[in-house]
Residue, then its C-alpha position, 0 to 999 in steps of 0.5 A: m798165496n793160498q787163498s781160496v779161489d771162491r773167495l777173493p782177498e779183502p783190502p786191510a780195514a786200516g788201509f795200506a801202509d805204503d805204495e808197495e803193500a798196495r801194489e802187492y795187494g793188487r797183484q794178489l787180487a789179479m792172480d786170484l781173479l785169474l785162478h777163479r776164472l780158470h776154476r769156473s771154466s773148468a767146472r763148466e767143461d766137466k759138466t759139459r762132458s758129463l752131459r754129453r756122456w749121458i746123452a750118448g749113453a741114453r740114445p740106444a736105450a731110448a731108441a730101443a724103448a721107442l721101437m718097443l712101444f711102436g711094436m706094441t702099438w701096431a700089435w694093439l691096433s691089428l686086434d679087432h676090439s669091436k667085441p669079445k670073441q666067442e667059441q664057434w657055435r655048432v649043432e650036435p647031430v644025434g645019430e644019422a641026422e641030415y642037415k645043412v649049415l647055411a650061415p652062422r646060427r642058421v641050419v636046415l634040418e632035413s631029417g633026424e635030430l640035432i642038439v642045439p646049444a645056447n647062443a647069445e644071438v638069434v639061432v634059427i633051425e629050419t625043417a620042411h614046413a617049420v622054422v624054430s628060433a631062439v636067443g640064449a636057449r638050448f633045445v633038441i629038434e627033431s624032424e620026421s617024414s613018413a611015406p604016402s599012406e591012407l592018411a596022406p595019400m598025396g605025399a609024405m607027412s612031416v613032423t617037427r618036434v622041439r624039446v626045450l632044455t633051457g630058455e625060451v624057444t619059438l616054433k613058427t609055421a604057416g598056420g601060426s606060432v607057439v612058444g615053449r619054455a624049459n622042459e616043454v615040448l612043442e610039435f607040429e604036424d602037416g595040416k595041424a596048428p603048432k602046439n605046446l604039448g606041456v612038460r614031458a618026462e622024457s625032455g632030457g636030450d643031454 
């Protein structure tokens, strides 16, 4: 018999000639049904073995991918995403300036001259009797003190001078405040009100 296992034999259209032909058809039908079932069982086993092999091969790759994802997630969570980091801000002394850094963007200038770079946050520079503040401005600040004299017999006289290079700067004292913009000069002397001296040709400072 060479019947396909996917197609079972059909009985003769004209019927069986005798009982022997009918019995032969029954035996052939039973054999073909058995072969059909064996074929389908073998196909299922092949698919099962293929699936098991694929799962066994995929497990190491899946474990490696999961480990990599965990590491990337941990690294991302360890970073500070609150705001982008800026370069460290610091003043630049000119000559032998004496100053102290009290906090980020807050400096006390005792004497001499400082070049102050711009910053997106408030910058505060204090001198003996004045406070200079700015946001996003670049300027040069100078603090001078003179020895007691006929003009100041009770003690030293101090002068705070600011040359604005870019942006806007405020100079504040006990006697008031004054604002200066690019290329203007601000000045304060003990016993006097702070003032804006206007544009000065020497206001380079860089």
